[in-house]
C-alpha positions as CSV (number, residue, x, y, z in Angstrom):
1,M,202.2,23.6,206.5
2,T,205.4,23.1,208.5
3,R,206.6,26.0,210.6
4,K,210.3,26.4,210.8
5,V,210.3,26.9,214.6
6,I,207.7,26.9,217.3
7,I,208.3,28.5,220.8
8,I,206.3,27.1,223.8
9,G,206.3,29.8,226.6
10,S,205.9,33.5,226.8
11,G,208.3,34.6,229.6
12,P,211.6,36.4,229.1
13,A,213.1,33.3,227.6
14,G,210.4,32.6,225.0
15,Y,209.9,36.2,223.8
16,T,213.6,36.9,223.6
17,A,213.9,33.7,221.4
18,G,211.0,35.1,219.4
19,V,212.7,38.3,218.9
20,Y,215.9,36.8,217.5
21,L,214.1,34.2,215.4
22,A,211.8,36.8,213.9
23,R,214.8,39.0,213.1
24,A,216.4,36.0,211.3
25,E,213.2,35.9,209.2
26,L,212.2,32.4,210.6
27,Q,208.6,33.5,211.3
28,P,208.4,31.8,214.7
29,L,205.1,30.8,216.3
30,I,205.0,31.4,220.0
31,F,202.3,29.5,222.0
32,A,202.0,32.0,224.8
33,G,199.2,30.2,226.9
34,E,196.0,31.7,228.0
35,Q,197.8,33.6,230.9
36,W,201.0,34.8,229.0
37,G,203.9,36.6,230.4
38,G,205.3,34.2,233.0
39,Q,206.1,35.1,236.6
40,L,206.8,38.7,235.9
41,M,203.1,39.2,235.3
42,L,202.8,38.7,239.2
43,T,205.4,41.3,240.1
44,T,205.2,45.0,240.5
45,E,208.3,47.0,240.0
46,V,211.3,45.5,238.5
47,E,214.6,47.3,239.1
48,N,217.1,44.8,238.2
49,Y,216.3,44.3,234.5
50,P,219.0,46.2,232.3
51,G,218.0,49.3,230.4
52,F,215.3,50.6,232.8
53,S,217.1,53.0,235.2
54,D,213.9,53.9,236.8
55,G,212.5,50.4,237.0
56,I,209.6,49.0,235.1
57,M,206.5,47.2,236.2
58,G,206.6,43.4,235.4
59,P,203.5,43.3,233.2
60,K,204.8,46.3,231.2
61,L,208.1,44.6,230.7
62,M,206.4,41.6,229.3
63,A,204.2,43.6,227.1
64,E,207.1,45.3,225.8
65,M,208.9,42.1,225.0
66,R,205.8,40.7,223.4
67,A,205.4,43.7,221.2
68,Q,209.1,43.6,220.1
69,A,208.8,39.9,219.1
70,E,205.6,40.7,217.1
71,K,207.2,43.8,215.5
72,F,209.7,41.6,213.8
73,G,207.3,39.1,212.6
74,A,206.8,36.5,215.4
75,E,203.3,35.1,215.5
76,V,201.8,34.9,219.1
77,A,199.0,32.6,219.8
78,D,197.4,33.0,223.3
79,K,196.8,29.2,223.6
80,S,198.2,26.5,225.9
81,V,200.0,23.5,224.5
82,S,198.3,20.3,225.7
83,K,200.4,17.8,223.8
84,V,203.7,17.4,221.9
85,D,205.1,14.6,219.7
86,F,208.8,14.6,219.4
87,S,209.1,11.0,218.2
88,T,209.0,11.9,214.6
89,H,210.3,14.9,212.5
90,P,208.9,17.3,211.8
91,F,207.6,17.7,215.3
92,K,204.1,18.1,216.3
93,V,203.0,20.9,219.0
94,N,199.3,20.6,219.5
95,E,198.4,20.1,215.8
96,V,201.0,22.3,214.3
97,L,204.2,20.8,212.7
98,A,207.7,22.4,213.0
99,D,211.3,21.7,212.1
100,A,212.5,22.9,215.5
101,V,211.0,23.7,218.9
102,I,212.1,25.8,221.8
103,V,210.6,24.9,225.1
104,A,210.5,27.8,227.5
105,T,207.6,26.9,229.8
106,G,209.2,28.2,232.9
107,A,208.7,27.2,236.5
108,E,206.1,28.2,239.2
109,A,206.9,29.1,242.7
110,R,205.0,26.8,245.1
111,L,202.7,28.7,247.1
112,L,201.2,28.0,250.6
113,G,197.6,28.2,249.5
114,V,196.5,30.5,252.5
115,P,194.1,33.4,252.3
116,G,195.8,36.7,251.3
117,E,198.7,35.0,249.6
118,K,197.7,35.6,246.0
119,K,195.8,38.8,246.8
120,F,199.0,40.5,248.0
121,M,201.5,39.0,245.6
122,G,203.8,41.7,244.6
123,R,202.2,43.9,247.4
124,G,204.1,42.7,250.3
125,V,204.2,39.1,249.4
126,S,207.0,37.9,247.1
127,T,208.8,34.6,246.1
128,C,212.2,36.3,245.0
129,A,214.4,38.1,247.5
130,V,217.1,38.5,245.0
131,C,214.5,40.5,242.8
132,D,212.7,42.4,245.7
133,A,215.0,42.6,248.8
134,P,216.1,46.2,248.1
135,F,212.5,47.3,248.4
136,Y,212.9,46.4,252.1
137,K,215.8,48.6,253.0
138,G,215.6,49.8,256.5
139,K,212.2,48.1,257.1
140,S,211.6,46.7,260.7
141,L,210.8,43.0,259.9
142,V,210.4,40.8,257.0
143,Y,209.5,37.1,257.2
144,V,210.7,34.2,255.1
145,V,208.7,30.9,255.0
146,G,210.7,27.7,254.4
147,G,213.7,25.8,255.8
148,G,215.8,24.6,252.9
149,D,218.7,26.1,251.0
150,A,216.5,28.3,248.8
151,A,214.9,29.9,251.8
152,M,218.2,30.6,253.5
153,E,219.4,32.4,250.3
154,E,216.3,34.5,250.7
155,V,217.2,35.1,254.4
156,L,220.8,36.1,253.5
157,A,219.7,38.5,250.7
158,L,217.0,40.2,252.9
159,S,219.4,40.5,256.0
160,K,221.4,42.9,254.2
161,F,218.5,45.4,253.8
162,A,215.8,44.7,256.6
163,Q,216.6,45.4,260.2
164,K,215.3,42.0,261.2
165,V,214.4,38.8,259.2
166,G,212.2,36.2,260.8
167,V,212.2,32.7,259.5
168,I,208.9,30.7,259.8
169,H,209.3,26.9,259.5
170,R,207.0,24.2,260.2
171,R,209.6,22.0,261.7
172,E,212.1,22.4,264.7
173,G,215.3,22.5,262.7
174,L,216.2,23.5,259.2
175,K,216.5,21.3,256.2
176,A,219.2,23.6,254.7
177,S,222.7,22.3,254.2
178,K,225.1,22.9,257.2
179,I,227.1,25.5,255.5
180,M,223.9,27.6,254.8
181,Q,222.7,27.2,258.3
182,R,226.0,28.5,259.5
183,K,225.9,31.6,257.3
184,V,222.4,32.5,258.4
185,E,223.2,31.8,262.2
186,E,226.1,34.1,261.9
187,K,223.7,37.0,261.1
188,G,222.9,39.0,264.0
189,N,219.4,40.1,262.7
190,V,217.7,36.8,262.1
191,E,215.2,35.0,264.4
192,F,213.5,31.7,264.0
193,L,210.0,30.7,264.6
194,W,210.0,27.0,264.9
195,N,207.0,24.7,264.4
196,R,204.8,27.5,263.0
197,E,202.8,27.5,260.0
198,V,201.2,30.4,258.0
199,V,197.4,30.5,258.4
200,E,196.6,33.8,256.7
201,I,198.2,36.9,255.3
202,K,196.4,40.1,256.1
203,G,196.5,43.7,254.9
204,E,194.5,46.4,253.1
205,Q,196.4,48.0,250.1
206,K,199.4,45.7,251.0
207,A,200.3,42.9,253.3
208,T,200.9,44.1,256.8
209,S,200.5,41.1,259.0
210,V,200.9,37.4,259.0
211,V,198.8,34.9,261.1
212,V,200.8,31.8,262.3
213,K,199.8,28.7,264.1
214,N,202.1,26.8,266.5
215,N,201.7,23.2,265.3
216,Q,202.7,21.8,268.6
217,S,200.6,23.8,271.1
218,G,197.8,25.2,268.6
219,E,198.5,28.7,269.6
220,V,197.6,31.3,266.9
221,K,199.2,34.7,266.7
222,E,199.0,37.6,264.3
223,L,202.4,39.2,263.7
224,V,202.9,42.6,262.3
225,M,205.4,42.8,259.4
226,D,206.6,44.7,256.5
227,G,206.6,41.8,254.0
228,I,206.8,38.0,253.6
229,F,208.7,35.8,251.1
230,I,207.5,32.5,250.3
231,A,210.4,30.1,249.7
232,V,209.0,26.6,249.7
233,G,210.4,25.5,246.4
234,H,209.7,25.8,242.6
235,T,207.9,23.4,240.1
236,P,209.1,23.3,236.6
237,T,206.3,23.5,234.1
238,T,207.2,20.1,232.3
239,A,204.2,17.8,233.1
240,M,203.3,17.5,229.4
241,L,207.0,16.6,228.6
242,M,207.2,13.5,230.8
243,G,208.5,10.7,228.7
244,K,209.0,13.1,225.8
245,L,212.4,14.7,226.9
246,E,215.0,13.7,229.5
247,L,214.4,15.5,232.8
248,D,216.5,15.6,235.9
249,Q,215.4,14.4,239.3
250,K,213.7,17.7,240.1
251,G,211.8,17.7,236.9
252,Y,213.7,20.4,235.0
253,I,214.8,19.8,231.3
254,K,218.3,18.6,230.8
255,T,220.2,20.3,228.1
256,G,223.8,20.1,226.7
257,F,223.3,16.9,224.6
258,S,225.2,18.5,221.7
259,E,228.6,20.3,221.6
260,N,227.4,22.3,218.7
261,Y,224.1,23.4,220.3
262,P,224.5,23.9,224.1
263,T,220.6,24.5,224.6
264,M,219.7,21.2,222.8
265,T,217.7,18.7,224.7
266,S,217.7,14.9,224.5
267,I,215.9,15.1,221.3
268,E,217.8,16.7,218.3
269,G,216.1,19.8,217.1
270,V,214.3,20.5,220.5
271,F,215.8,23.2,222.5
272,A,215.1,24.5,226.1
273,A,215.7,27.7,227.9
274,G,214.9,29.8,230.9
275,D,213.5,28.6,234.3
276,V,212.3,25.3,232.9
277,V,216.0,24.6,232.6
278,D,217.6,26.8,235.3
279,W,216.8,25.9,238.9
280,R,219.6,27.9,240.3
281,Y,219.3,31.7,239.1
282,R,215.7,32.0,238.1
283,Q,216.2,35.7,237.0
284,A,214.5,37.4,234.1
285,V,217.8,38.5,232.7
286,T,219.4,34.9,232.7
287,A,216.2,33.6,231.2
288,A,216.2,36.3,228.4
289,G,220.0,35.3,227.9
290,M,219.2,31.7,227.6
291,G,216.3,32.4,225.2
292,C,218.9,34.2,222.9
293,M,221.2,31.2,223.2
294,A,218.3,28.8,222.2
295,A,217.3,30.9,219.3
296,L,220.8,31.1,218.0
297,D,221.2,27.4,218.3
298,A,217.9,26.7,216.7
299,E,218.7,29.1,213.8
300,K,222.1,27.2,213.2
301,Y,220.4,23.8,213.5
302,L,217.7,24.8,210.8
303,D,220.4,26.2,208.5
304,N,222.3,22.9,208.9
305,L,219.1,21.0,208.5
306,K,218.9,22.1,204.9
307,F,222.0,20.1,204.0
308,K,220.7,16.9,205.6
309,I,217.5,16.8,203.5
């Protein structure tokens, strides 16, 4: 049996695509993975997703998206995809054939790998200031770990809410572009901790302090804080797609190979959406929007496919 369409991924992009394709009666199969739901499963309250004036917990939002897709007829398999074959049509995902595929595997924030980091994720530890900065309004001190443009974006977002923002960077000098450095330096409530590395994040119910080590002198200090943001980059989930689809230098999937189907990848009939494509915005609402776009493109492609066969 050949499925009309398979969706790989179960974040906002994957489930939104599932809703649209299921309502179009295309019976999509969603490979959700053993740990479904994407990065929102690691967050607590989400206040910037439209439609929830009182906010909604990240896992609850993803459960609602999943239920909505299933309600309209999407089949969700809690299985990971280990291999794909886009060299022939119909395509093969694991051992299942499909006329069209939407890749929505997302990206993962790189973590430091220190004690307490995962334990307090969503409880004083975050990877997205655009998402969580308002929670720190009026707080005394929040730290950002990193020295690139992404880290400086986090600093600028937090500086509007927290009384003081500390930047923890392992080097003596930023990697960020000059313009981003100037923007941060112009802020009066930002301080820099050079040549420092995070050793541990401590707390009880939430993270309340960070242990840092001076990699020049070896001095170790525990610093009291209200929160810490890890901004050392993201990694797109595209390892299994190497050599299968065209990727950019950062490993994100390239799209826009067709004027008629903006979300189409380098392989006709394979589409991509969400954070696996978008390295800039990385928001649940933008991922959901791209999932909608990919679904509409896939629906149109499948409709036109009938006339080619």
